[in-house]
C-alpha positions in Angstrom: 60.3 9.1 173.9 56.6 8.9 174.7 55.6 8.8 171.0 58.0 5.9 170.4 56.5 3.9 173.3 53.0 4.5 171.9 54.2 3.4 168.4 55.5 0.1 169.9 52.0 -0.6 171.2 50.3 0.7 168.1 52.1 -2.1 166.1 50.6 -4.7 168.4 47.1 -5.1 166.9 45.2 -8.2 167.9 41.5 -8.5 168.2 40.4 -9.7 171.7 37.1 -11.2 172.7 34.2 -9.2 174.2 34.5 -11.1 177.5 37.5 -9.0 178.3 35.6 -5.8 177.6 32.4 -6.2 179.5 33.9 -5.5 182.9 34.3 -9.1 184.1 37.4 -11.2 183.9 37.5 -13.8 181.1 36.6 -17.3 182.3 40.2 -18.5 181.9 42.8 -15.8 182.3 46.0 -16.5 180.2 49.2 -17.1 182.1 50.7 -13.8 181.0 50.4 -10.1 182.2 47.1 -8.6 181.1 49.0 -6.0 179.0 49.0 -5.6 175.2 52.6 -6.9 175.2 51.6 -9.9 177.4 48.4 -10.8 175.5 49.7 -10.2 172.0 53.4 -11.2 172.2 54.3 -13.2 175.3 51.4 -15.5 175.0 52.7 -16.6 171.6 56.4 -16.6 172.4 57.6 -19.6 174.5 61.2 -18.5 173.8 62.5 -14.9 174.4 66.3 -14.3 174.0 68.8 -11.6 173.3 70.9 -13.2 170.5 73.5 -12.4 167.9 73.2 -13.5 164.3 76.1 -15.8 163.4 75.0 -17.3 160.1 72.7 -16.2 157.3 71.6 -18.6 154.5 69.0 -18.1 151.8 66.4 -20.8 151.5 64.0 -19.2 149.1 63.4 -15.9 147.2 62.0 -14.2 150.3 63.2 -16.3 153.2 66.5 -16.9 155.1 67.5 -19.5 157.6 69.6 -17.9 160.3 71.6 -19.2 163.2 71.5 -16.9 166.2 73.7 -17.4 169.3 72.0 -16.8 172.6 73.6 -14.0 174.7 70.8 -13.9 177.3 67.9 -16.2 177.9 64.8 -14.5 179.2 62.2 -17.3 178.5 62.6 -20.9 177.4 63.7 -23.5 180.0 65.6 -25.6 177.5 67.6 -22.7 176.1 71.1 -22.1 177.4 73.5 -19.3 176.9 75.7 -19.7 173.8 73.2 -22.1 172.3 72.7 -21.6 168.5 69.1 -21.6 167.4 67.8 -21.9 163.8 65.4 -19.1 162.9 63.4 -18.6 159.7 62.9 -14.9 158.9 62.0 -12.7 155.9 65.0 -11.9 153.8 67.0 -9.0 155.1 65.3 -8.8 158.5 68.3 -9.9 160.5 71.9 -9.0 159.5 75.0 -11.0 160.2 76.7 -10.0 163.5 73.9 -7.8 164.8 72.3 -8.2 168.3 68.5 -8.4 168.6 65.9 -9.1 171.2 63.9 -12.0 169.7 60.5 -13.3 170.8 60.2 -16.7 169.1 57.9 -19.7 168.6 58.5 -23.1 167.0 57.9 -23.0 163.3 55.2 -25.6 162.5 56.0 -27.3 165.8 59.5 -28.3 164.7 63.0 -27.5 165.8 63.3 -24.2 163.8 61.8 -21.0 165.1 60.0 -18.1 163.6 59.9 -14.5 164.9 56.9 -13.1 166.8 58.6 -9.9 167.6 62.1 -8.4 167.1 63.8 -5.3 168.6 67.2 -4.4 167.2 70.1 -3.3 169.5 70.5 -0.3 167.3 67.0 0.9 167.8 66.1 3.8 170.2 65.6 3.0 173.9 66.9 -0.5 173.5 68.0 -0.9 177.1 64.6 0.4 178.4 62.8 -2.0 176.1 64.9 -4.9 177.4 64.0 -3.9 181.0 60.3 -3.9 180.2 60.5 -7.4 178.6 62.6 -8.7 181.5 60.0 -7.4 184.1 57.1 -8.7 182.0 58.6 -12.2 181.9 59.4 -12.0 185.6 55.6 -11.5 186.2 55.1 -15.0 184.7 56.6 -16.4 187.9 53.4 -15.4 189.7 51.0 -18.3 189.0 47.9 -16.8 190.5 46.3 -14.7 187.8 44.8 -12.1 190.1 48.1 -11.6 192.0 49.8 -11.4 188.6 47.4 -8.6 187.7 48.1 -6.7 190.9 51.9 -7.1 190.2 51.4 -5.9 186.7 49.7 -2.7 187.8 52.5 -2.2 190.4 55.0 -2.5 187.6 53.2 0.0 185.3 52.7 2.5 188.2 56.4 2.2 189.0 57.2 3.1 185.3 55.2 6.3 185.8 57.7 7.4 188.4 60.8 7.0 186.3 62.7 9.9 184.9 62.9 8.2 181.4 60.4 9.5 178.9 60.1 6.3 176.9 59.4 4.2 180.0 56.7 6.6 181.3 55.2 6.6 177.8 55.1 2.8 177.7 53.5 2.6 181.1 50.8 5.1 180.2 50.2 3.5 176.8 49.7 0.1 178.4 47.3 1.5 181.0 45.2 3.2 178.3 45.1 -0.1 176.3 44.1 -2.0 179.4 41.3 0.5 180.1 39.9 -0.1 176.6 40.5 -3.8 176.2 40.8 -5.3 179.6 38.5 -3.1 181.7 38.0 -5.9 184.2 41.5 -5.2 185.5 40.4 -1.9 187.1 38.5 -2.8 190.2 37.7 0.1 192.6 40.8 -0.6 194.6 43.1 -0.7 191.6 41.5 2.4 190.1 42.1 4.3 193.4 45.8 3.3 193.2 46.0 4.6 189.7 44.4 7.9 190.5 46.6 8.3 193.6 49.7 7.7 191.5 48.6 10.5 189.1 47.9 13.0 191.9 51.3 12.3 193.5 53.3 12.7 190.3 55.2 16.0 189.8 55.1 15.5 186.0 52.4 16.9 183.8 52.6 14.1 181.3 51.8 11.5 184.0 49.0 13.5 185.6 47.3 14.1 182.2 48.0 10.5 181.2 46.4 9.1 184.3 43.4 11.5 183.7 43.0 10.0 180.2 43.0 6.5 181.6 40.4 7.5 184.2 38.3 9.1 181.4 38.4 5.9 179.4 37.2 3.9 182.4 34.2 6.3 182.7 33.3 6.0 179.0 30.8 3.4 177.7 32.2 -0.1 177.3 33.4 -0.7 173.7 31.1 -2.9 171.7 33.8 -4.7 169.7 37.6 -5.2 169.4 39.6 -2.0 168.9 42.5 -3.3 166.8 43.1 -5.4 163.7 44.8 -8.8 163.9 48.4 -9.2 163.0 50.7 -12.2 163.1 54.1 -10.5 163.4 54.4 -7.2 165.3 57.4 -5.2 166.3 58.1 -2.1 168.4 
């Protein structure tokens, strides 16, 4: 549902620099989509997999060392299907036998991993979330940051045309966040594409959502970051 998609993004709080808010691109654009998910999760997650927990072992009063078996590798060139990865996690976060989408980074630069973000297979709209992550990672194949930005906008506008409430809500939530935190994205040409998508939509939620993004773009530039920092966020 739309509220669930907004909740996903609401959990992703990370303060961004004013350079991204003053209407000009940052001096060095990160090699990820200029979305909240890209800038707060993917930039910190060199490994993204769908995996099943195959071993759970306590290593402290609040920590467990897990082994997860890779069912699908989305990101991480050295990771193969059926590989078993050691993952440190808070006690009880992952259960034996369950499937999860895991965004991972090396723990203290070693061979173990820690979780940047997790989505459980039993959570609502799991397949739609997997699709969003796959497409977001696919955008990393575009090395030119401005072409990647255009492709990102294409992807979000495509989501506005789907018949799935959660996916439309996710696309609108990302566009609103970008209008607040990455205003440089919205050149005159891209803003025109956004407004055209809103006018062409037969759905009230899309038309009103695009209007809200356009209103944000007309509002004064924020003077500071909009969200508080967090190390581990989840949908």
